[in-house]
C-alpha positions as CSV (number, residue, x, y, z in Angstrom):
1,M,73.5,-102.2,29.7
2,L,70.0,-99.7,29.8
3,M,72.1,-96.6,31.5
4,E,74.4,-96.8,29.1
5,S,72.1,-96.4,26.2
6,I,70.4,-93.8,27.8
7,A,73.3,-92.2,28.2
8,W,74.4,-92.6,24.8
9,A,71.4,-91.3,23.3
10,E,71.4,-88.0,25.3
11,G,75.0,-87.3,24.3
12,T,74.6,-87.7,20.5
13,G,72.0,-84.8,20.1
14,G,72.8,-83.0,17.2
15,G,72.7,-79.1,16.6
16,G,75.1,-78.5,14.1
17,S,78.1,-76.5,14.5
18,P,78.5,-73.4,17.2
19,A,79.1,-71.1,13.8
20,S,75.5,-72.0,12.4
21,G,74.0,-71.0,15.7
22,G,74.5,-66.8,15.0
23,A,73.1,-67.3,11.8
24,G,69.9,-69.4,13.2
25,G,69.7,-65.8,15.9
26,I,69.7,-63.5,12.9
27,L,67.4,-65.4,10.6
28,S,64.9,-65.7,13.7
29,L,64.8,-62.1,14.3
30,M,63.7,-61.6,11.0
31,P,60.0,-61.8,11.4
32,F,60.1,-59.0,14.0
33,L,61.8,-56.5,12.2
34,L,59.5,-57.6,9.0
35,I,56.7,-56.6,11.5
36,F,58.4,-53.6,12.6
37,I,58.7,-52.4,9.1
38,I,55.6,-52.7,8.2
39,F,54.2,-51.2,11.2
40,Y,56.2,-47.9,10.9
41,F,55.0,-47.5,6.9
42,L,51.7,-48.1,7.9
43,L,50.8,-46.8,10.9
44,I,53.7,-44.3,12.8
45,R,54.8,-42.8,9.4
46,P,51.0,-41.3,8.2
47,Q,51.0,-40.3,12.4
48,Q,54.2,-38.4,12.3
49,K,52.8,-36.5,9.0
50,K,49.6,-35.8,10.6
51,Q,50.3,-34.4,13.3
52,K,53.1,-31.9,11.3
53,Q,50.2,-30.9,9.3
54,Q,48.5,-29.8,12.5
55,K,51.3,-28.1,13.9
56,A,51.4,-26.2,10.9
57,L,47.8,-25.7,10.5
58,L,47.9,-24.4,14.5
59,D,51.0,-21.9,13.6
60,A,49.4,-20.6,10.4
61,V,45.6,-19.5,12.5
62,K,45.2,-15.9,12.7
63,K,42.6,-13.6,14.1
64,G,39.4,-14.1,11.2
65,D,40.2,-17.4,10.2
66,K,36.4,-19.6,10.8
67,V,37.3,-22.6,11.9
68,V,35.8,-25.9,13.2
69,T,36.9,-27.4,16.2
70,T,37.1,-31.0,17.4
71,S,33.9,-31.2,19.2
72,G,32.3,-29.9,15.5
73,I,31.6,-26.3,17.0
74,W,31.9,-24.0,13.6
75,G,33.5,-20.5,14.9
76,T,35.3,-17.3,13.7
77,I,38.5,-16.5,15.5
78,T,38.5,-13.2,17.6
79,N,41.4,-13.5,20.0
80,M,44.4,-15.2,20.0
81,G,47.0,-15.9,23.2
82,K,49.8,-18.3,23.6
83,E,47.6,-21.3,24.0
84,T,44.0,-20.1,23.7
85,V,41.4,-18.8,21.1
86,T,38.8,-16.9,21.0
87,L,35.7,-18.4,19.7
88,Q,32.8,-16.5,18.3
89,I,30.0,-18.7,17.6
90,A,27.0,-16.3,17.3
91,D,25.4,-12.9,18.1
92,N,27.3,-12.4,21.0
93,T,28.1,-15.8,22.0
94,K,32.0,-16.3,22.6
95,I,34.4,-19.1,23.5
96,K,37.4,-19.2,25.1
97,M,39.4,-22.3,24.2
98,Q,42.7,-24.2,23.4
99,R,44.1,-24.0,20.6
100,E,44.5,-27.4,20.3
101,N,41.6,-28.0,19.7
102,I,40.9,-26.4,15.8
103,A,40.8,-29.6,14.1
104,R,40.3,-27.3,10.2
105,V,39.9,-23.7,8.7
106,R,36.4,-23.7,7.0
107,S,36.6,-23.0,3.2
108,E,34.3,-20.1,1.5
109,E,32.2,-23.3,0.1
110,E,31.3,-24.5,3.6
111,D,30.1,-21.4,4.7
112,K,28.0,-21.0,1.2
113,D,26.4,-24.5,2.6
114,K,25.8,-23.2,5.9
115,D,24.2,-20.1,4.5
116,K,21.7,-22.3,3.1
117,D,20.6,-24.6,5.9
118,T,19.9,-22.1,8.2
């Protein structure tokens, strides 16, 4: 008698109809979809925008531009190759570096501030 009641109890597990299982599967994916959307707008999209701006900057630099490198070196572009740039950082001092290491172009106001410091 005990075995019959155990078997009967195992067979009556609810669970609903098979048609409602599909909707539950989609609802269980909603938190992951929401997290992906949040990551896209907070992390992925701004990073892509920043990369496009950096590429445009690197394409626009030319000989004679005053730039700041990613390592913080201030210099003036004296020669440009396909992948390299030669910067003059002081009188009779030039360095050759990869073009991707240019962080930004200096403004004239920054040059005035630099002249006051020296």
